N, C-alpha and C positions, 0 to 999 in steps of 0.2 A: 164454243165458249169454254168448254172444259179444257180444250187444248190451250186456249189463251190463258185460262186461269192457271192451268198446270205450268205453262211457260212463265207466267207472272210469279207463280209460287216458287218455281225453281230459281228464277232470277232473284226473287226476294230472298231465298235461302242463301244463294251465292253472295248477294249484297250484304245480308246479315252476317254471313261468315267473314266477308271481307272487312266489314266494319268492326266485327269482334276481333279479327286478327290485327287490324290497325290499332284498335284500342289497347290490345294486349302488348303490341310492339311499343306503343307509347309508354305503357306502364313499365315495361322492361327497361326502356331508356331512362325512365324516372328512377327506377331502382338502381340502375347502373350509376347514374349521376349522383344519387344520394349516397350510395356505397363509396363512390370515389371521393366525395366530400368528407365522408366519415373517416376514411383511411387517411385523407390528407390532413385532417385537423387533429386526429388522435395523438400523433407524436408530439405536436406542439403543445397540446394540453398537458401532457405528462413529462415534458422535458425539464431538466435541471442542469446546473453547471457541472455536476459530476458526470452526467451523461454526455454533455456537449463538449467537455474539455478532454483532450487526449494527452496523456502523460506516458511517455515511452521510457522504459528502463534500458539504458545503453550498455550497462555493465558496471564493473567496479574495479578499483585499483587498490592494492594493499597500502596501508599506512606505514608509519615508522615502526610499529610493532605489529605482531599478528593479531592483536586485540582490537585493532582499528582498521577500518576500510572506508574508502570514499566511493559512494554510489553515484553514478552519473545518470541524470534524468534530463529529459527534454519535454517541456510543457507547451501545449499549443497556445495557451493564454494564461500568463502568470498573474494577471490583474484580478482574476476571480479566485485565486488560491489564498486560503486563510492560513493553513498550517499543514505540516507533514509530520507524522509520527512514525518511528520505527519501533518494532518489538521483536526481540530475539527469542525464538522458541527454545525453552530449556531442554537439556538433554533428557533422554528417558531415565527415569529413576530420580530425577530432581524433584524436590518439594518446594523449591523457591518459586516466587512469582517471576514472570518473564521480565527481563530488564528492558526498559523502554524509555524513550525520550521524545519530546515533541518540540519541533522548531516552528516558531511563528514565521510567516512569510517575510515580514519586515526585518526579522533578525537575519534571515538568509541573505536578504538584499544588503543590509548594513555591513555584514561580515564579508561580503564579496563572494558568497557562495551561489548567488543567483544573478544571471544576466537577463534583464527584462527585455532586451531587444531580441535576443536569440531564443529565449526560453530555456536556456541551459541551466541546470541546477546541480550543484555538488552537495551531496548529503553525507556528512560524516556519521558513520555508524561505529559506535564503540561498545566494548563489553562483549566482544565475540569470543567464542571458545577457540583456543589455539589447536592446530592440527585437526580440524573438524570441518565438516560441511554444514555450516550454520544456515538454518531456515529463518529468514527475516521477513516479517510482514510490514509492508508500508501502507499507511492509511492517509489518504489525501482528503482534507476537509476544505470545503468551499464557502464562500461568503453567503450563499443562500441557505446554508445549513445542510446541504447534501454532502455525501462522502462516498468514497469507494476505496477498495483495497487491491493490493498486488503483492505477490511474493517474489523473493529473490533468494537464491542460494549463494552464500559467500563461503568459499573454501579457503581456509587459512593455513599458513605454515605452522609448524611446531615451534614452540618457544624454548630457547635454550635457557633453562633456569639455573643460574649460577648460585642462587641463594637457598635453594631447597624448599621454596614455598609450595611447590607442587607435591611434596612428600611430607606433609605435616604429621605431628603426633596427635592423635585424637584422644581427648579425655572423655568425650561423650559424643556419639554421632547424633546428628539431628534426625528426628523422626518426622511423621506427618503432622505433628502438633503445630498449630498456627503460632507464628511469632510476629512481633510488631516490626521486624526488620528482616532483610534477606542478605544484606551485605554489610561489611564493617571495615573500618579503617584500622590498620595496624602499622607497626614499625619496629625496627630493631633498636636495641639499646646502644648500638654503635652508630648513632646518628652523627653525621659529619656535615660540613658545609657542602652546598651544591647538590643536595639530595632531597628527595621528597618522600612522603609516606606511601604505603601501598593500600589497595582496596581489594578485599577478598570476599568471596561468597561465604555464606554461613553453612555450606555443605560442599563437600569435595565434588559431588556430581553436578553442582550448579556452576555457572560461569565463573571460574577463577580468573578474573582478569585484573591485570596490574596496571594501574594508572602510571605507576613508576616503581622502580625497585630501589631500596635503600643502598644497595651495593652497585647501582648504576647511576651515573651522573644524570641529573634531571634534564640537562640540555639535549641528551640523546633521545628523549622520549618524544618531544615535539608535539604534544597534544595541546592544541589551542582552540578552544570553543568559546 
């Protein structure tokens, strides 16, 4: 009887251990399945158009002056794109705010800067420093309110300044004091036909960029935005 009981007890132990092992294995599988479902659903729960849309920077080409360049982009889906902003990082020592501009997506399409079939986008960037490696921040905004940024370095050629605008006479240097403006429009007293004004920064260390020069025919500048 004791042997039988012992045998039954041992068998009972083995059976209990087997059942416990089987139950634990089932729990492990449940945990594995639950974890798999959790991992599967988490990306979808937190996804947005900024994360889902790829925008590649292909490079840039110089414009008609060193102050303008055309950045080449390719977007995976342009239908979800709301607008693109560029912002030029000021030179060290500058107290001006960064020069920036925002293009609505419909504007890029209407002006022929965006091909909706291929996703190719040409983004005009103006106000660059001449003879300098400009850091430009691009901000892509999407229809669902999400956004993301990318940086590109645009290296420009030096500008041959025949009018002496790069060597002005300073009456008073701008300090860190806040002003209501950072750039101003000026012009020569020798205005003649076929010329346009210039746009200068309020500090020599800021982007001194010329929309056009009074001593250069406006037709040579070719800025069309």
